[in-house]
C-alpha positions in Angstrom: -20.7 5.1 -148.0 -24.3 4.1 -148.6 -24.0 1.4 -146.0 -22.5 3.8 -143.4 -25.4 6.2 -144.0 -27.9 3.3 -143.7 -26.2 2.3 -140.4 -26.4 5.8 -139.0 -30.1 6.0 -140.0 -30.9 2.7 -138.3 -29.1 3.7 -135.2 -31.1 6.9 -135.0 -34.4 5.0 -135.2 -33.5 2.4 -132.5 -35.8 2.7 -129.5 -34.2 3.8 -126.3 -36.1 4.2 -123.0 -36.7 7.7 -121.8 -34.5 7.0 -118.7 -31.6 6.0 -121.0 -32.0 9.0 -123.3 -32.0 11.4 -120.4 -29.0 10.0 -118.6 -26.9 13.0 -117.4 -23.5 13.4 -119.0 -22.0 15.9 -116.5 -22.1 16.8 -112.8 -24.1 19.9 -113.7 -26.9 17.8 -115.1 -26.8 15.2 -112.3 -29.8 15.5 -109.9 -29.4 14.5 -106.3 -26.5 13.3 -104.1 -25.3 16.7 -102.9 -23.4 15.1 -100.1 -21.1 13.6 -102.8 -21.2 16.1 -105.6 -21.0 19.5 -103.9 -17.7 21.5 -104.0 -15.3 20.2 -101.4 -16.8 16.7 -101.4 -14.6 13.7 -102.4 -16.2 12.7 -105.7 -16.7 16.3 -106.8 -13.0 17.1 -106.1 -11.8 13.9 -107.9 -13.7 15.0 -111.0 -12.7 18.6 -110.7 -9.0 17.8 -110.5 -9.2 14.7 -112.8 -7.9 12.4 -110.2 -10.3 9.4 -110.1 -9.9 6.6 -107.7 -11.3 3.1 -107.2 -14.6 3.2 -105.4 -17.8 1.3 -104.4 -21.1 3.1 -105.1 -23.7 1.7 -102.7 -27.3 2.7 -102.9 -30.8 1.7 -103.9 -31.9 1.3 -107.6 -32.3 4.4 -109.8 -30.2 6.9 -107.8 -27.4 7.3 -110.4 -24.7 4.8 -109.7 -24.0 3.8 -113.3 -24.5 7.4 -114.5 -22.0 8.7 -112.0 -19.4 6.2 -113.1 -19.8 7.3 -116.7 -19.6 10.9 -115.7 -16.3 10.3 -113.8 -14.9 8.5 -116.8 -15.9 11.2 -119.3 -14.8 14.1 -117.1 -11.4 12.5 -116.3 -10.9 11.4 -120.0 -10.7 7.7 -119.0 -11.5 4.7 -121.2 -14.7 3.2 -119.9 -15.4 -0.5 -119.7 -18.5 -2.0 -118.2 -19.6 -5.5 -117.1 -22.6 -6.8 -115.1 -21.9 -9.4 -112.5 -25.3 -10.9 -113.3 -24.2 -11.8 -116.9 -20.4 -11.8 -116.9 -18.0 -14.6 -116.1 -14.3 -15.2 -116.2 -14.2 -14.8 -119.9 -15.7 -11.3 -119.8 -13.5 -10.3 -117.0 -10.4 -11.3 -118.9 -11.6 -9.5 -122.0 -12.1 -6.2 -120.2 -8.7 -6.5 -118.5 -7.1 -7.0 -122.0 -8.9 -3.9 -123.3 -7.6 -2.0 -120.3 -4.0 -3.2 -120.9 -4.3 -2.2 -124.6 -5.4 1.3 -123.6 -2.6 1.6 -121.1 0.1 0.6 -123.6 -1.2 2.4 -126.7 -2.8 5.6 -125.5 -1.6 6.0 -121.9 -5.3 6.4 -120.9 -6.5 5.1 -117.6 -9.4 2.6 -117.8 -12.3 2.7 -115.5 -13.9 -0.7 -115.1 -17.4 -0.4 -113.9 -18.9 -3.6 -112.4 -22.7 -3.4 -111.9 -24.2 -5.6 -109.2 -20.7 -6.4 -108.0 -22.0 -8.2 -104.9 -23.2 -11.0 -107.3 -19.6 -12.0 -107.9 -18.3 -14.7 -105.6 -15.1 -14.3 -103.6 -12.8 -15.8 -106.3 -14.3 -13.5 -109.0 -13.9 -10.5 -106.7 -10.3 -11.5 -106.0 -9.6 -11.6 -109.7 -9.7 -7.8 -109.9 -7.2 -7.2 -107.1 -3.8 -7.5 -109.0 -5.1 -5.3 -111.8 -6.2 -2.6 -109.3 -2.8 -2.9 -107.6 -0.7 -2.5 -110.7 -2.9 0.4 -112.1 -4.3 -1.5 -115.1 -7.8 -0.5 -114.0 -9.6 2.0 -111.7 -12.3 -0.1 -110.2 -15.9 1.2 -109.7 -18.4 -1.2 -108.4 -22.1 -0.6 -107.9 -24.2 -2.5 -105.4 -27.6 -2.3 -103.7 -26.3 -4.4 -100.8 -24.2 -3.5 -97.8 -20.6 -3.8 -99.0 -19.4 -4.8 -95.5 -21.4 -8.0 -95.8 -21.2 -8.8 -99.5 -17.7 -7.7 -100.6 -14.3 -9.1 -99.7 -12.2 -7.2 -97.3 -9.3 -7.2 -99.8 -11.5 -5.4 -102.4 -12.9 -3.0 -99.8 -9.4 -2.0 -98.7 -8.6 -0.9 -102.2 -11.7 1.1 -102.9 -13.5 3.9 -101.1 -17.2 3.2 -100.3 -19.7 6.0 -101.1 -23.4 5.8 -100.0 -25.9 7.1 -102.6 -29.2 8.0 -101.1 -32.7 7.6 -102.5 -33.8 10.7 -104.4 -36.1 13.1 -102.6 -39.5 14.1 -103.8 -38.0 17.4 -104.8 -35.3 15.6 -106.8 -37.8 13.5 -108.6 -40.0 16.5 -109.5 -36.9 18.1 -111.0 -36.3 14.9 -113.0 -39.9 15.0 -114.3 -39.6 18.7 -115.2 -36.4 18.0 -117.1 -38.0 15.2 -119.1 -41.1 17.4 -120.0 -39.0 20.3 -121.2 -36.0 18.6 -123.0 -36.9 18.6 -126.7 -33.8 16.7 -128.0 -33.7 13.8 -125.6 -37.0 14.1 -123.6 -40.7 14.7 -124.2 -40.4 18.4 -124.9 -41.8 18.1 -128.4 -45.0 16.5 -127.1 -45.7 19.6 -125.0 -47.0 17.3 -122.4 -48.6 19.0 -119.4 -48.9 17.7 -115.8 -50.4 19.5 -112.9 -48.3 20.1 -109.7 -50.5 17.5 -108.0 -49.9 14.9 -110.7 -46.1 15.5 -110.6 -46.2 15.1 -106.8 -48.1 11.8 -107.2 -45.7 10.5 -109.8 -42.7 11.5 -107.6 -44.2 9.7 -104.6 -44.8 6.6 -106.7 -41.2 6.8 -108.0 -40.2 6.1 -104.4 -36.7 7.6 -104.7 -35.9 5.9 -108.0 -35.4 8.2 -111.0 -35.5 5.3 -113.5 -38.8 4.1 -112.2 -40.2 7.6 -112.3 -39.2 8.2 -115.9 -40.6 4.8 -116.9 -44.0 5.7 -115.5 -43.8 9.1 -117.3 -42.9 7.5 -120.6 -45.9 5.2 -120.3 -48.1 8.1 -119.5 -46.9 10.0 -122.5 -48.2 7.2 -124.7 -51.6 7.5 -123.1 -51.8 11.3 -123.3 -54.8 12.8 -125.1 -54.2 15.8 -127.4 -56.3 18.8 -126.3 -55.9 22.2 -128.0 -52.5 21.2 -129.5 -51.1 20.0 -126.1 -50.9 16.5 -124.7 -52.9 16.2 -121.5 -52.6 13.5 -118.8 -55.7 12.9 -116.7 -55.7 11.5 -113.1 -57.3 8.2 -114.3 -54.2 7.5 -116.5 -51.9 8.0 -113.5 -54.0 5.8 -111.3 -54.0 3.1 -113.9 -50.2 3.2 -114.4 -49.3 3.2 -110.7 -52.0 0.8 -109.5 -49.7 -2.2 -109.3 -46.6 -0.4 -108.1 -44.9 -1.5 -104.9 -42.7 0.5 -102.6 -39.0 -0.5 -102.3 -38.7 -3.8 -100.4 -36.3 -6.2 -102.1 -36.9 -9.4 -100.2 -33.7 -10.8 -98.8 -31.8 -7.5 -99.4 -30.8 -4.6 -97.2 -34.1 -2.9 -97.4 -35.8 -6.1 -96.2 -33.7 -6.4 -93.1 -33.8 -2.7 -92.4 -37.6 -2.7 -92.3 -37.9 -5.8 -90.1 -35.3 -4.3 -87.8 -37.4 -1.1 -87.7 -40.6 -3.1 -86.9 -38.8 -5.1 -84.1 -37.4 -1.9 -82.5 -40.8 -0.2 -82.7 -42.4 -3.1 -80.8 -39.6 -3.1 -78.3 -39.8 0.6 -77.9 -43.6 0.4 -77.1 -44.5 2.5 -80.2 -47.8 1.3 -81.6 -47.7 3.9 -84.4 -44.2 2.9 -85.5 -45.2 -0.7 -85.3 -48.2 -0.2 -87.5 -46.2 1.9 -90.0 -43.4 -0.6 -90.5 -45.8 -3.6 -90.5 -47.9 -2.0 -93.2 -44.8 -1.0 -95.2 -43.7 -4.6 -95.3 -47.1 -6.0 -96.2 -47.5 -3.3 -98.9 -44.1 -4.1 -100.3 -44.9 -7.7 -100.8 -43.3 -9.3 -97.7 -44.6 -12.8 -96.9 -47.1 -12.4 -94.1 -46.1 -15.8 -92.6 -42.6 -14.4 -92.2 -44.0 -11.5 -90.3 -46.1 -13.8 -88.1 -43.0 -15.8 -87.3 -41.0 -12.7 -86.3 -43.9 -11.4 -84.1 -43.9 -14.7 -82.3 -40.2 -14.3 -81.7 -40.8 -10.8 -80.3 -43.4 -12.1 -77.9 -40.8 -14.3 -76.2 -37.7 -12.1 -76.7 -39.1 -8.7 -75.6 -42.2 -9.5 -73.5 -41.8 -13.0 -72.1 -43.4 -13.6 -68.7 -44.2 -9.9 -68.2 -47.3 -10.8 -70.3 -47.5 -14.5 -71.2 -50.6 -13.9 -73.2 -48.5 -12.1 -75.8 -47.2 -15.5 -77.2 -50.8 -16.8 -77.5 -51.9 -13.6 -79.2 -49.2 -13.9 -81.9 -49.9 -17.6 -82.4 -53.6 -16.9 -82.8 -52.8 -14.2 -85.4 -50.6 -16.6 -87.2 -53.4 -19.2 -87.2 -56.0 -16.5 -88.3 -53.9 -15.5 -91.2 -53.4 -19.1 -92.5 -57.2 -19.5 -92.4 -58.1 -16.1 -93.9 -55.2 -15.1 -96.1 -54.9 -11.5 -97.4 -56.3 -9.0 -96.9 -58.6 -10.2 -94.1 -55.7 -11.9 -92.2 -53.5 -8.9 -92.4 -55.6 -7.2 -89.7 -55.0 -10.1 -87.3 -51.2 -9.6 -87.7 -51.7 -5.8 -87.2 -53.7 -6.5 -84.0 -51.0 -8.8 -82.7 -48.2 -6.4 -83.5 -49.9 -3.5 -81.7 -50.7 -5.8 -78.7 -46.9 -6.5 -78.5 -46.1 -2.8 -78.7 -48.4 -1.8 -75.8 -47.6 -4.9 -73.6 -45.2 -4.6 -70.7 -41.7 -5.3 -71.7 -39.1 -7.7 -70.3 -36.1 -9.5 -71.8 -35.5 -11.4 -68.6 -36.4 -14.8 -70.2 -34.3 -14.1 -73.3 -31.4 -13.1 -71.1 -31.9 -16.1 -68.8 -31.9 -18.6 -71.7 -28.8 -17.1 -73.1 -27.0 -17.1 -69.8 -28.0 -20.8 -69.2 -26.6 -21.7 -72.6 -23.4 -19.9 -72.0 -22.9 -21.7 -68.6 -23.5 -25.1 -70.3 -21.0 -24.2 -73.0 -18.4 -23.1 -70.4 -18.9 -25.8 -67.8 -19.4 -28.8 -69.9 -21.4 -31.8 -68.8 -21.9 -31.5 -65.1 -23.2 -34.5 -63.1 -26.8 -34.5 -62.0 -26.7 -34.3 -58.1 -27.6 -37.7 -56.6 -30.7 -36.4 -54.7 -32.3 -35.3 -57.9 -31.9 -38.7 -59.6 -34.7 -41.2 -59.6 -34.0 -44.5 -57.8 -35.6 -46.8 -60.4 -33.5 -49.9 -59.4 -32.1 -51.4 -56.3 -28.6 -50.6 -57.5 -29.6 -46.9 -57.9 -30.9 -46.9 -54.3 -27.6 -48.5 -53.1 -25.7 -45.7 -54.9 -27.7 -43.1 -53.1 -30.0 -42.0 -55.9 -32.9 -39.9 -54.6 -31.7 -39.8 -51.0 -32.5 -36.6 -49.0 -34.8 -35.4 -51.8 -37.6 -33.3 -50.3 -41.0 -33.5 -52.1 -42.0 -29.8 -52.5 -45.7 -30.4 -52.2 -45.2 -31.7 -48.7 -43.5 -28.5 -47.5 -45.0 -25.2 -46.4 -46.1 -23.0 -49.4 -45.1 -26.1 -51.6 -41.5 -24.9 -51.3 -38.6 -26.9 -49.9 -36.5 -24.1 -48.4 -32.8 -24.8 -48.8 -33.1 -27.6 -51.4 -30.5 -27.5 -54.2 -31.4 -28.0 -57.8 -28.2 -27.1 -59.6 -24.9 -29.0 -59.8 -22.5 -28.1 -56.9 -20.1 -26.3 -59.3 -22.8 -23.7 -60.3 -24.9 -23.5 -57.1 -24.5 -19.7 -56.9 -25.5 -19.0 -60.5 -28.8 -17.2 -61.1 -30.1 -17.2 -64.7 -33.6 -15.7 -64.4 -34.0 -12.2 -62.9 -37.6 -11.0 -63.3 -38.0 -7.3 -64.0 -40.4 -4.7 -62.5 -42.7 -5.1 -65.5 -46.2 -6.6 -65.8 -46.7 -10.1 -64.3 -42.9 -10.3 -63.6 -43.5 -7.8 -60.7 -45.4 -10.6 -58.9 -43.0 -13.3 -60.0 -40.1 -11.2 -58.6 -41.8 -10.8 -55.3 -42.3 -14.6 -55.1 -38.8 -15.4 -56.1 -37.4 -12.9 -53.6 -39.4 -14.5 -50.8 -38.1 -18.0 -51.8 -34.5 -16.8 -51.9 -34.9 -15.3 -48.4 -36.3 -18.6 -47.2 -33.3 -20.4 -48.8 -30.9 -18.1 -47.0 -32.6 -18.7 -43.7 -32.4 -22.4 -44.2 -28.7 -22.1 -45.0 -28.1 -20.0 -41.9 -29.8 -22.6 -39.7 -27.7 -25.4 -41.2 -24.5 -23.6 -40.0 -25.8 -22.6 -36.5 
């Protein structure tokens, strides 16, 4: 008996982070995700009617994926088992399945198996769950920050509904803060901690859609609070100190990374200098490798601008060189300058399309012979075989253009890969190419007269 009391006393004194203490235990306490937890919505109705189903919860960190899984298990009176794909292996998977079978046989309770970071499991590990989902041994709830369509097996996706959880809004996070400040049993209510509306707003912005992150900041601030007239007061300097090293959501290599580089590329392509600057700065602010950005800007110069403004390529290469010489933060401005140049430059994907078209033709047509007149007659044998015969030296012709000369294999003579657009320098290029094509047609007509 004494040992039991001692155990309970020790448990009550074990430190638990504020975010863990304030974890909601019911839908009523849950903040955010109204598109999933409002009356008539799938998850709300599943909880309301105690009919849980297998699902994948997809969303950024700190939006309630783990909490929601526990709420579903509690509300539906299911046994709850949890494993993390970061730490678990085959042994842990087998152990949880055995626990689920035990519950199924001895208490007729359904088991919800929650797998955090499920995208970290390989294909074989993901497949290991399939028969147990099929025979009803477990209800599977996976949590992931990555796009399930790319990271999870189709077989697993076909057995579970995918729900997207969104980053919490500023209003949501202020509600989380207020709840923490007033809850005396689990939160900071006993400290009578006071934050101004501006301080709450600053903290919510820094939380960046993540409730766990916001509460972690708040807990650190509570330790720094100064007692004034019986109340704990937070000053602005404390907040600045705590959030000084914070970064916005970026997750190099994850969904957020590719979403932001996609937004930057589309802003450049769409000729929006403001959008370009915003997304470039977001990525730099989030910790993206500036050399990666320089490489992507160079790609944009050739893919989306090309010969409409050939200077764009040199501008991006110069910015790349400037960054390698200066580093951050001085070199960041060179990247920003290049990005805005690309955004305001005339646009053409004619070169990008032409290159792709040429590659497709080569793949489709195979290895076509070089026409004899385009070959160099470097030996007597070559001359006897007709190499170089009837080749016309362009510089000896009017306008340095040999009208009617053919430069493609006979099988693809009619193919036209490069089609300049009415944009920037390509306007002049198009005029010149149209003139040359007209001269080629006139030469062809003479040949058949």
